[in-house]
N, C-alpha and C positions, 0 to 999 in steps of 0.2 A: 396415251401410254400403259398397257398394264403391268407395271414392274414389280409388283408383288408375286402377281398369278406368273407372269413370266421367267422370273426370277427362279420361284418354285420348282419349275420344269426346266430350268437348266441344272441349277445348284442339285436337284435329284440326281438328274444325268452326269451332271460329270463325280459326283461322288461317287458311282456306280462305274464310269470312267476308271478312276484310279485302281478300285477295285477288281477289274481284268486285269486292269496294267500290274500289277501283283500277283493274282492268280494264274495268270497263262503263264507263266517263266516257271511260277511255282511245281505247275501240276510234273511241267516237263523234266523238271530238276529231279521233282522226288523220283518220277517213274524209271529214269536213267539210273538214278540211286542203286535203285530194287535187281535190274543187272536187264530191263527190257529195251530188246531191239527199234532204230531207232526207226523200224516200218512200224512197230506196233505200235509205237508213241504217235507217228506220224497218223496212225489210223485212229486213233484214240481222239486227235484233236479234230478229224478230218470231220467227226460226228456233231464239232460245231457249226462247220457251215451246211449238213444238213438239216439239224433242227433249225437254224434262225431264216431255211430255205421254207421248212415246213411250217413256221408261227405266221410268217408273213401272211395269210391268207385266211387265216383266222383269228388276228388280233382284233379287227374291228367287229366282227361280229360277238364278241364275247365280250368287248367292251361297250355295243351297244345294248346287252342283252342286260348288264351289271353294276355299267356307269364306268368312266372313265377313273376317276380315285379309287374305285373298291379291285377294278380289275390292275390300276398300278401296285397297288397295298400287295393282293394277293401273288404277283409277280416278284416282290422284292421279297419277300419274303421265305417264297418256293429258291428265289436264287440265292437267298442268304443260307439258307435252310442246307441245297447244296454242298454250296460250298466248303459249310463245317463237315459234311458225308463225307467227301475225300478221305478228311482226317481219320475218321472211326471206321470207316472198309478199306481190310486189305486188299481183298479179294478183283483184283482186276478186271474183270469183269461187270463191274457193280461201277464200273469208270464212267462205262459206257453210256449207263441210261443217267447216269446220275451227270455227266457233262451235257446230255439231251436235255434234262430238266433245266440243268444251269442256263444253258446258251437259245432254250425255248425263253425263258422266260426276262431275259437278257432284250431280244428279241424285239419282245411284246412291250417291255418298257420304251427302250428305242423308236417303236412307231407312235404309242402314245403321248410320250415327250414330245415329238418335234412335230406332232399333231396339233398339242398345243401350246406350241409356241407359234406354230405360224397362224393357227385359228385366233391369239389373242395380242398376236403385232399389229400395229394399222400396217396398210397397206404403202405409205409411200416410208416406213420405216421398218420392214420386213427384208431389206439387206440386210442392215446394219444390225438387229438382233441375232439374222441369223449368224452373222459374222462372229457377234459376241458369243454365241451360244459354239461356232465353232471351235473359235477358240480357247475357249473354257476347259472343253471336253478335252481336246487337240494337249492341255495344260494336266487335264486329268491322267490320260493313257502315259504322260510323262512321265509324273508322279510317282505312280505304281510301279514302276522296275527300279527307281532310285527307289521308293521305297524297300521293297524287294532287296536288293545292292544292302543295304543296311541290316537287315534280320536274319538275313538267310531262312533255311527250308529250315531249321528244325523245330521238331515240338508242335507244339499246339499254341504256340505266338503267330503263324502269319497265316491261318486259318482261321483263329479268333479276331485278327485283325483287318480280316475280308469281310468274314460276319459280319460287324462290328461297324464297316464300313458301307457295306449293304441296305445295315437295317436303319445308317441313320438317314438313306434317304427316304425315309418315310416322312421326314419331321417337314420338311419343307411342302412335303404334297398332301400331309395332314393340316397345315397350317393354311393350305391357298386354296382347300378343298370348295369354299362356297366358290370361287373362282371358275373351278376348272371347265369346260367345253363341254358339251353335248354333246353326242353324235346320233344326228339325227337320222330317219330316212328320208329325206328329201332330198332334190337332185335325180343321176341316173341311179339305173339299177342293171342288177346282170352280175356274171361272175367279177370275181377278182382279174383275172388276168388278163380283161378288156381294158383295166384302169393302167397298165402297162405301155398302150397305144392312145390313149388319151390326150395326154402330154409325151411324145416321142423322145422331144429335146430331152426334157426335164431327167427320165427314164435312165433315154442314153445315155444324156452323160454320168452317170453316179455308176450306169456300168463301165466306162472305160476308164471311171475314177480308183473304180474297186482292182480290175483288171490293173491298172498299173499300180495303184502301191501296195497292193498284197505283192504281184511278181516283180515291180521293183526292188522294195525292199528286203524280198525274200534272196532277189540272186543280185543286187546292185553290189553287195559284198565280193560273192564268186568274180563278177565281170570287173571288180576295182581290179582286186589282186592278177587278173588274166590280162591285164595292159600295162602291170606294172608297179600298182600302189602298193605298200603296205598292211597288212590287216588294220593297222590304229590310222592311217590316213582314208582309206575308203572308208572308217564306219564314223570319223570325222565327216565325209561326206553327206553320209548316211545321217547327221544331224542336221548340216546347214538346210537341207532340204526339211526336217524337221520344224528347224527354225524360221522358213520362209513360211510352211504350212501354219505357224502359229502368228504371227507378226503380220503378215498380207491379209488375214478373213477378215477383218473390220474394217480396213480401207478399200477391198475390194468390195464388202457387199456395199458400205456407202453408196459407191460407184453406180452399182448396180440398182439403189433408189433413186438413179438421178436419171438413167439410161430408156429410152421409151420401150426399146425392146430388148426384156435381158434375153435372148435367145442369141443377138448379137453379141451380148458379154461372154454368152457361152463360147460362140464360135473364135472369139480371141484368145478365149484360155486356152480351147482345142490347139489354134496356129500357134500361139506359142509352147504349148506341149511339142509339138511338131517341131517347130524352129527349132528348139533345146535337144530334141534327143537326135535330130541330124546334124548337128555342130559338135555333140560328145566326140566323134572319133579324131574331129578337128582339133579341137582346145585339151584336148585331154592329157597332154604333155605339160602343161603348166594346170597344179593343184589350185592356183589360187585364182586364178581365171574359171577353173572347172566349180571350185568352191563357190564364187560368187554366182556364178549359171547355175544352179544348183538353187540357191537360196532364191533366185526368183524365182526360177523352174517349179520349182518346188510349192510356194505360195498363191502360183498362178494354178497351177494345175488343180490342188486342192479345191480352187472356186470351185471345178465344176459342181462339184457337192454344196457347197453353200452355196450359188448362185439357180444351181438348178433348184433345190428344193424352196429359195423364196419364188423363182418360176412357176412352181409347183403352185405354191399356195399363192400365187398371187389368179391362178386361173380355176383355181376350184374352191371348193367350200361346204360343209357339214360330214355327210357322211363320205360325199365324195373325194373332198380330199383327205380325209381317212386312210380312207380305199386305197387312194393315191400312197401316202405316205407308207403304206405297208407294200405298193406294190413298188417304189422307190427303194424300201431297203431288200427286196425279195430279189430287183438286179443288182442290188451292191453286191449279194451276195453270191450273185451268178457270175460277177467280173473274179469275184473272190479264187471262182475255181476255174476259170479262166484262162486269167493274167498269166500264171505262174505257170502251167502248161505251154502255154505259145511260146512265153520268153524260151522256157526254158528248150524245148524243141527249133527255134529261131537259132539259139546258140546250137546246138547240139549239130544245126545244117551249115551256120554262116560260122561260128568262132566268136569270136568277142561281140564284136560289131553286130552279132545275133540281136543283142539286148536293144539297140535303140531303135534299130531296125521292128522289131517288133513290137516294141513302145509307140510306130511310127504309125504302122497299120491302124494300131484301138484311135488315134487322134485323127488319120484319115480318112477313115472309114467312118467317124463323128461329123466332121466336115461336111462330109459328103450329104451325111442324112440333114445337117443343119442349114444348109444349101440349099437342099432340096425344100426342106419345110417352106421355109422364106419364097422360096420362088412360086411353091405353089398359092402360097397368099396373096403376094403381089398379082398373079392371073385372077386369083377369084375379085379382089375387088375392085381391080380393072373393068374385070366383066361383069359386077353389081355396078360401076360406077358407069 
């Protein structure tokens, strides 16, 4: 187990996670204080998704040319400068290229960090390592808003702190630079998009997770209030989902190291997600029962990301693994776009219960794909025998 190398990748991206958790609400609050409409704030925020999708196909070619370490360092300093640039630039139109630079850099960092972790983790411990990664990253994302709540949005301090945190991410990368993996042109060849289809059970899992996480977190407060919860009670239920995410990733990652086929575990995660969403209307009247269910539901559904990433790492290596990691993040970005739209449409059409039904469609679709893939593999194995 190359703990120094793995810890460097996890530590680097987790510090960036804290900065993201601090910076995203900071920028929205400042635009609101300057009098910009919600639609304009949303438009500026949407640039993040576009930049992430644009970055995914080019991350591997850049890292192949300049090396993983130097690419990560360049992205760290580009992201740090973009963060501090928001403080010095008053013109709203300039916030669009700054947001694009910031999230392009962050996306490349996530892709290369996850490649580094998957490449260095031994196969029989990959699930455990990625469970640790998911847990630490979740804690980083949670720490960012807490820091923001303590320091506020006034003055240079929040921007300077975000700049310092992102810059700090360069230290573990530099310390472990001798152990960083190289991306070589071994394995398959072809365009970026083919990697979406090489391990579809992994890329589809993260698309579903991106849709459920983004759409669910955005619209759960609306759903909660429409079924009679107070704003505070609905927020606490969201907290329970987050706690499940943090606490259950390491145990589920360890389980994934012991199963014969991680696709089976991914199907169990999707089935749990489907059962939970279908149960929501029946248990919504009991807050404590709802909270307990959402704790388990949140952790198991989040494992679609963790186990999907482990499955990806078990199937590929070298350039193929790096490109597939990029496709993984690309599909997560697609899910971020599809989820809120689908849930919003279902809630408009079917009322509050449309929230759970929309999520159920994503889970059921994934289960159909996963079962189909397992059935095809089984038929091929029988025919070869």
